[in-house]
Biopython code that builds the backbone (N, CA, C, O; Angstrom):
import numpy as np
from Bio.PDB.StructureBuilder import StructureBuilder

atoms = [
    (1, "MET", "N", (-12.461, 20.647, -19.368)),
    (1, "MET", "CA", (-11.960, 19.780, -17.710)),
    (1, "MET", "C", (-12.779, 19.416, -17.555)),
    (1, "MET", "O", (-13.635, 20.084, -18.133)),
    (2, "THR", "N", (-13.370, 18.217, -16.780)),
    (2, "THR", "CA", (-14.068, 17.934, -15.390)),
    (2, "THR", "C", (-13.564, 18.451, -13.943)),
    (2, "THR", "O", (-12.346, 18.572, -13.819)),
    (3, "LYS", "N", (-14.270, 18.723, -12.993)),
    (3, "LYS", "CA", (-14.024, 19.056, -11.784)),
    (3, "LYS", "C", (-14.176, 17.739, -11.254)),
    (3, "LYS", "O", (-15.290, 17.217, -11.277)),
    (4, "THR", "N", (-12.986, 17.017, -10.683)),
    (4, "THR", "CA", (-13.414, 15.888, -9.310)),
    (4, "THR", "C", (-13.677, 16.543, -8.111)),
    (4, "THR", "O", (-13.106, 17.544, -7.677)),
    (5, "THR", "N", (-14.583, 15.905, -7.606)),
    (5, "THR", "CA", (-15.250, 16.150, -6.155)),
    (5, "THR", "C", (-14.971, 14.916, -5.290)),
    (5, "THR", "O", (-15.551, 13.830, -5.299)),
    (6, "LEU", "N", (-13.873, 15.371, -4.486)),
    (6, "LEU", "CA", (-13.335, 14.776, -3.494)),
    (6, "LEU", "C", (-14.212, 14.245, -2.113)),
    (6, "LEU", "O", (-15.110, 14.890, -1.573)),
    (7, "PRO", "N", (-13.631, 12.689, -1.624)),
    (7, "PRO", "CA", (-14.920, 12.458, -0.544)),
    (7, "PRO", "C", (-14.696, 13.489, 0.588)),
    (7, "PRO", "O", (-15.616, 13.684, 1.382)),
    (8, "ILE", "N", (-13.571, 14.135, 0.707)),
    (8, "ILE", "CA", (-12.787, 14.753, 1.821)),
    (8, "ILE", "C", (-12.172, 16.033, 1.607)),
    (8, "ILE", "O", (-11.051, 16.267, 1.155)),
    (9, "PRO", "N", (-13.196, 16.949, 2.052)),
    (9, "PRO", "CA", (-12.632, 18.254, 2.262)),
    (9, "PRO", "C", (-11.449, 18.161, 2.100)),
    (9, "PRO", "O", (-10.905, 17.305, 2.799)),
    (10, "VAL", "N", (-10.560, 18.961, 1.150)),
    (10, "VAL", "CA", (-9.088, 19.425, 0.893)),
    (10, "VAL", "C", (-8.567, 20.203, 2.223)),
    (10, "VAL", "O", (-7.358, 20.155, 2.449)),
    (11, "GLU", "N", (-9.277, 20.802, 2.974)),
    (11, "GLU", "CA", (-8.776, 21.670, 4.104)),
    (11, "GLU", "C", (-8.960, 20.292, 5.305)),
    (11, "GLU", "O", (-8.176, 20.167, 6.245)),
    (12, "ARG", "N", (-9.742, 19.652, 5.139)),
    (12, "ARG", "CA", (-9.368, 17.974, 5.926)),
    (12, "ARG", "C", (-8.233, 17.301, 6.084)),
    (12, "ARG", "O", (-7.687, 16.784, 7.059)),
    (13, "LEU", "N", (-7.844, 17.446, 4.398)),
    (13, "LEU", "CA", (-7.060, 17.321, 4.650)),
    (13, "LEU", "C", (-5.547, 17.513, 4.484)),
    (13, "LEU", "O", (-4.735, 16.780, 3.919)),
    (14, "HIS", "N", (-5.392, 18.548, 5.047)),
    (14, "HIS", "CA", (-4.315, 19.365, 4.797)),
    (14, "HIS", "C", (-4.064, 19.192, 6.992)),
    (14, "HIS", "O", (-3.103, 19.009, 7.739)),
    (15, "GLN", "N", (-5.717, 19.417, 7.184)),
    (15, "GLN", "CA", (-5.235, 19.721, 8.550)),
    (15, "GLN", "C", (-4.728, 18.340, 8.894)),
    (15, "GLN", "O", (-3.773, 18.380, 9.670)),
    (16, "HIS", "N", (-5.112, 17.114, 8.524)),
    (16, "HIS", "CA", (-5.328, 15.422, 8.612)),
    (16, "HIS", "C", (-3.753, 15.287, 8.981)),
    (16, "HIS", "O", (-3.440, 14.732, 10.034)),
    (17, "ALA", "N", (-2.690, 15.842, 8.033)),
    (17, "ALA", "CA", (-1.796, 15.876, 7.520)),
    (17, "ALA", "C", (-0.262, 16.708, 8.005)),
    (17, "ALA", "O", (0.907, 16.477, 7.696)),
    (18, "ASN", "N", (-0.781, 17.574, 8.741)),
    (18, "ASN", "CA", (-0.574, 18.719, 9.223)),
    (18, "ASN", "C", (-0.497, 18.464, 10.777)),
    (18, "ASN", "O", (0.283, 19.115, 11.472)),
    (19, "LEU", "N", (-1.152, 17.704, 11.189)),
    (19, "LEU", "CA", (-1.764, 17.475, 12.901)),
    (19, "LEU", "C", (-0.794, 17.025, 13.570)),
    (19, "LEU", "O", (-0.920, 17.283, 14.768)),
    (20, "PRO", "N", (0.450, 16.259, 13.221)),
    (20, "PRO", "CA", (1.381, 15.863, 13.858)),
    (20, "PRO", "C", (2.146, 16.684, 14.382)),
    (20, "PRO", "O", (2.359, 16.729, 15.594)),
    (21, "ILE", "N", (2.785, 17.632, 13.314)),
    (21, "ILE", "CA", (3.397, 18.688, 13.415)),
    (21, "ILE", "C", (2.943, 20.041, 14.650)),
    (21, "ILE", "O", (3.621, 20.759, 15.384)),
    (22, "LYS", "N", (1.259, 19.883, 14.358)),
    (22, "LYS", "CA", (1.077, 21.201, 15.117)),
    (22, "LYS", "C", (0.943, 20.291, 16.859)),
    (22, "LYS", "O", (0.901, 20.945, 17.901)),
    (23, "LEU", "N", (0.919, 19.545, 16.850)),
    (23, "LEU", "CA", (0.871, 18.744, 17.923)),
    (23, "LEU", "C", (2.370, 18.975, 18.446)),
    (23, "LEU", "O", (2.445, 19.508, 19.553)),
    (24, "ALA", "N", (3.519, 18.662, 17.835)),
    (24, "ALA", "CA", (4.859, 18.871, 18.603)),
    (24, "ALA", "C", (5.135, 20.043, 18.810)),
    (24, "ALA", "O", (5.921, 20.176, 19.748)),
    (25, "GLU", "N", (4.645, 21.484, 18.058)),
    (25, "GLU", "CA", (4.561, 22.394, 17.877)),
    (25, "GLU", "C", (4.316, 22.674, 19.625)),
    (25, "GLU", "O", (5.133, 22.898, 20.518)),
    (26, "LEU", "N", (2.911, 22.558, 19.640)),
    (26, "LEU", "CA", (1.946, 22.424, 21.154)),
    (26, "LEU", "C", (2.856, 22.181, 22.044)),
    (26, "LEU", "O", (3.100, 22.917, 22.999)),
    (27, "SER", "N", (3.348, 21.258, 21.817)),
    (27, "SER", "CA", (4.081, 20.409, 23.054)),
    (27, "SER", "C", (5.187, 20.968, 23.393)),
    (27, "SER", "O", (5.499, 20.804, 24.573)),
    (28, "HIS", "N", (6.066, 21.733, 22.588)),
    (28, "HIS", "CA", (7.363, 22.549, 23.342)),
    (28, "HIS", "C", (6.217, 24.477, 24.256)),
    (28, "HIS", "O", (6.785, 25.302, 24.971)),
    (29, "ILE", "N", (5.403, 24.517, 24.034)),
    (29, "ILE", "CA", (4.390, 25.310, 24.477)),
    (29, "ILE", "C", (3.838, 24.707, 26.161)),
    (29, "ILE", "O", (4.164, 25.234, 27.225)),
    (30, "ASP", "N", (3.023, 23.600, 26.014)),
    (30, "ASP", "CA", (2.349, 23.085, 27.068)),
    (30, "ASP", "C", (1.868, 21.386, 26.779)),
    (30, "ASP", "O", (0.732, 21.015, 26.483)),
    (31, "ALA", "N", (2.814, 20.711, 26.922)),
    (31, "ALA", "CA", (3.239, 19.417, 26.810)),
    (31, "ALA", "C", (1.993, 18.462, 27.628)),
    (31, "ALA", "O", (1.869, 17.249, 27.457)),
    (32, "GLN", "N", (1.268, 19.156, 28.385)),
    (32, "GLN", "CA", (0.180, 18.415, 29.315)),
    (32, "GLN", "C", (-0.856, 18.630, 28.055)),
    (32, "GLN", "O", (-1.523, 17.727, 27.550)),
    (33, "LYS", "N", (-0.855, 19.602, 27.769)),
    (33, "LYS", "CA", (-2.044, 20.191, 26.848)),
    (33, "LYS", "C", (-2.024, 19.237, 25.553)),
    (33, "LYS", "O", (-3.112, 18.947, 25.056)),
    (34, "ALA", "N", (-0.846, 18.737, 24.984)),
    (34, "ALA", "CA", (-0.390, 18.223, 23.351)),
    (34, "ALA", "C", (-0.889, 17.115, 24.174)),
    (34, "ALA", "O", (-2.116, 17.058, 24.107)),
    (35, "LEU", "N", (-0.302, 16.095, 25.028)),
    (35, "LEU", "CA", (-0.260, 15.018, 25.367)),
    (35, "LEU", "C", (-1.972, 14.897, 25.271)),
    (35, "LEU", "O", (-2.379, 13.934, 24.620)),
    (36, "SER", "N", (-2.843, 15.666, 25.780)),
    (36, "SER", "CA", (-3.859, 15.246, 26.485)),
    (36, "SER", "C", (-4.891, 15.326, 25.325)),
    (36, "SER", "O", (-6.084, 15.110, 25.536)),
    (37, "LEU", "N", (-4.291, 15.719, 23.793)),
    (37, "LEU", "CA", (-5.494, 16.171, 22.859)),
    (37, "LEU", "C", (-4.602, 14.909, 21.803)),
    (37, "LEU", "O", (-5.278, 14.275, 20.993)),
    (38, "LEU", "N", (-3.303, 14.681, 21.895)),
    (38, "LEU", "CA", (-2.554, 13.353, 21.272)),
    (38, "LEU", "C", (-3.812, 11.866, 21.756)),
    (38, "LEU", "O", (-4.295, 11.026, 20.996)),
    (39, "ARG", "N", (-3.991, 12.009, 23.071)),
    (39, "ARG", "CA", (-4.899, 10.955, 23.767)),
    (39, "ARG", "C", (-6.188, 11.041, 22.863)),
    (39, "ARG", "O", (-6.486, 10.322, 21.909)),
    (40, "ASP", "N", (-6.777, 11.948, 23.327)),
    (40, "ASP", "CA", (-8.283, 12.327, 21.991)),
    (40, "ASP", "C", (-7.962, 11.685, 20.772)),
    (40, "ASP", "O", (-8.746, 10.832, 20.355)),
    (41, "TRP", "N", (-6.799, 11.990, 20.046)),
    (41, "TRP", "CA", (-7.051, 12.264, 18.991)),
    (41, "TRP", "C", (-7.081, 10.250, 18.768)),
    (41, "TRP", "O", (-7.765, 9.606, 17.973)),
    (42, "GLY", "N", (-6.157, 9.779, 19.713)),
    (42, "GLY", "CA", (-5.729, 8.257, 19.448)),
    (42, "GLY", "C", (-7.355, 7.689, 19.950)),
    (42, "GLY", "O", (-7.997, 7.020, 19.141)),
    (43, "GLU", "N", (-7.759, 7.906, 20.886)),
    (43, "GLU", "CA", (-8.842, 7.275, 21.452)),
    (43, "GLU", "C", (-10.364, 8.131, 20.259)),
    (43, "GLU", "O", (-11.530, 8.023, 20.638)),
    (44, "GLY", "N", (-10.253, 8.373, 19.832)),
    (44, "GLY", "CA", (-11.793, 9.019, 18.310)),
    (44, "GLY", "C", (-12.456, 10.045, 19.204)),
    (44, "GLY", "O", (-13.573, 10.361, 18.794)),
    (45, "LYS", "N", (-11.991, 10.772, 20.541)),
    (45, "LYS", "CA", (-12.894, 11.380, 20.759)),
    (45, "LYS", "C", (-13.125, 12.726, 20.263)),
    (45, "LYS", "O", (-14.096, 13.452, 20.475)),
    (46, "LYS", "N", (-12.029, 12.961, 19.533)),
    (46, "LYS", "CA", (-12.627, 14.685, 18.857)),
    (46, "LYS", "C", (-11.908, 14.423, 17.255)),
    (46, "LYS", "O", (-10.821, 14.060, 16.805)),
    (47, "THR", "N", (-13.032, 14.782, 16.818)),
    (47, "THR", "CA", (-12.945, 15.015, 15.328)),
    (47, "THR", "C", (-11.584, 15.801, 14.383)),
    (47, "THR", "O", (-11.867, 16.898, 13.902)),
    (48, "ILE", "N", (-10.747, 15.483, 14.234)),
    (48, "ILE", "CA", (-9.542, 16.083, 13.405)),
    (48, "ILE", "C", (-9.897, 17.614, 13.463)),
    (48, "ILE", "O", (-9.321, 18.339, 14.274)),
    (49, "LYS", "N", (-11.033, 18.198, 12.432)),
    (49, "LYS", "CA", (-11.154, 19.256, 12.872)),
    (49, "LYS", "C", (-11.528, 20.492, 14.106)),
    (49, "LYS", "O", (-11.318, 21.704, 14.167)),
    (50, "ALA", "N", (-12.245, 19.397, 15.105)),
    (50, "ALA", "CA", (-11.829, 19.939, 16.277)),
    (50, "ALA", "C", (-10.638, 20.294, 16.780)),
    (50, "ALA", "O", (-10.253, 21.463, 16.783)),
    (51, "LEU", "N", (-9.776, 19.039, 17.372)),
    (51, "LEU", "CA", (-8.465, 18.981, 17.128)),
    (51, "LEU", "C", (-7.750, 20.300, 16.736)),
    (51, "LEU", "O", (-7.061, 20.978, 17.498)),
    (52, "TRP", "N", (-8.062, 20.605, 15.217)),
    (52, "TRP", "CA", (-6.906, 21.601, 14.744)),
    (52, "TRP", "C", (-7.481, 23.037, 15.294)),
    (52, "TRP", "O", (-6.644, 23.712, 15.894)),
    (53, "GLU", "N", (-8.306, 23.385, 15.217)),
    (53, "GLU", "CA", (-9.169, 24.231, 16.134)),
    (53, "GLU", "C", (-8.564, 24.491, 17.548)),
    (53, "GLU", "O", (-7.890, 25.454, 17.913)),
    (54, "GLU", "N", (-8.929, 23.511, 18.183)),
    (54, "GLU", "CA", (-8.294, 23.820, 19.219)),
    (54, "GLU", "C", (-6.525, 23.768, 19.516)),
    (54, "GLU", "O", (-5.959, 24.036, 20.576)),
    (55, "ILE", "N", (-6.132, 23.496, 18.697)),
    (55, "ILE", "CA", (-4.259, 23.963, 18.769)),
    (55, "ILE", "C", (-4.149, 24.752, 18.472)),
    (55, "ILE", "O", (-3.652, 25.561, 19.255)),
    (56, "THR", "N", (-4.413, 25.084, 17.471)),
    (56, "THR", "CA", (-4.352, 26.107, 16.227)),
    (56, "THR", "C", (-4.306, 27.880, 17.064)),
    (56, "THR", "O", (-3.652, 28.910, 16.903)),
    (57, "LYS", "N", (-5.374, 27.428, 17.939)),
    (57, "LYS", "CA", (-5.895, 28.604, 19.128)),
    (57, "LYS", "C", (-4.345, 28.964, 20.285)),
    (57, "LYS", "O", (-4.184, 29.915, 21.049)),
    (58, "HIS", "N", (-3.495, 27.884, 20.019)),
    (58, "HIS", "CA", (-2.504, 27.999, 20.803)),
    (58, "HIS", "C", (-1.298, 28.362, 20.215)),
    (58, "HIS", "O", (-0.496, 29.044, 20.854)),
    (59, "VAL", "N", (-1.070, 28.000, 19.097)),
    (59, "VAL", "CA", (-0.344, 27.973, 18.162)),
    (59, "VAL", "C", (-0.222, 28.474, 16.789)),
    (59, "VAL", "O", (0.681, 28.369, 15.958)),
    (60, "GLY", "N", (-1.468, 29.095, 16.767)),
    (60, "GLY", "CA", (-1.338, 29.632, 15.011)),
    (60, "GLY", "C", (-1.266, 28.555, 14.125)),
    (60, "GLY", "O", (-0.851, 27.484, 14.567)),
    (61, "GLU", "N", (-1.587, 28.644, 12.986)),
    (61, "GLU", "CA", (-2.425, 28.057, 11.882)),
    (61, "GLU", "C", (-0.977, 27.952, 10.980)),
    (61, "GLU", "O", (-0.937, 26.874, 10.388)),
    (62, "THR", "N", (0.010, 28.657, 10.774)),
    (62, "THR", "CA", (1.032, 28.662, 9.981)),
    (62, "THR", "C", (1.879, 27.606, 10.256)),
    (62, "THR", "O", (1.664, 26.835, 11.192)),
    (63, "LEU", "N", (3.033, 27.491, 9.352)),
    (63, "LEU", "CA", (3.708, 25.863, 9.292)),
    (63, "LEU", "C", (4.892, 26.135, 9.666)),
    (63, "LEU", "O", (5.483, 26.740, 8.772)),
    (64, "SER", "N", (5.551, 25.957, 10.631)),
    (64, "SER", "CA", (6.812, 26.601, 10.888)),
    (64, "SER", "C", (7.465, 25.403, 10.169)),
    (64, "SER", "O", (8.688, 25.352, 10.042)),
]
sb = StructureBuilder()
sb.init_structure("model")
sb.init_model(0)
sb.init_chain("A")
sb.init_seg("    ")
for serial, (resi, resn, name, xyz) in enumerate(atoms, 1):
    if name == "N":
        sb.init_residue(resn, " ", resi, " ")
    sb.init_atom(name, np.array(xyz, "f"), 0.0, 1.0, " ", f" {name:<3s}", serial, name[0])
structure = sb.get_structure()
């Protein structure tokens, strides 16, 4: 069986897919921070990796 290499790391795909969920979790803890990060994401100011790291500092990495 041949191994397929994806152009995007699977971890980054997971982060991208779950970022809205984590932003929603953060909004219950710190609405202003969640809105600020959402704006950064929408305006292309931060990478998915940077957003994920910042959000998970506040809410953890597990999905609820």
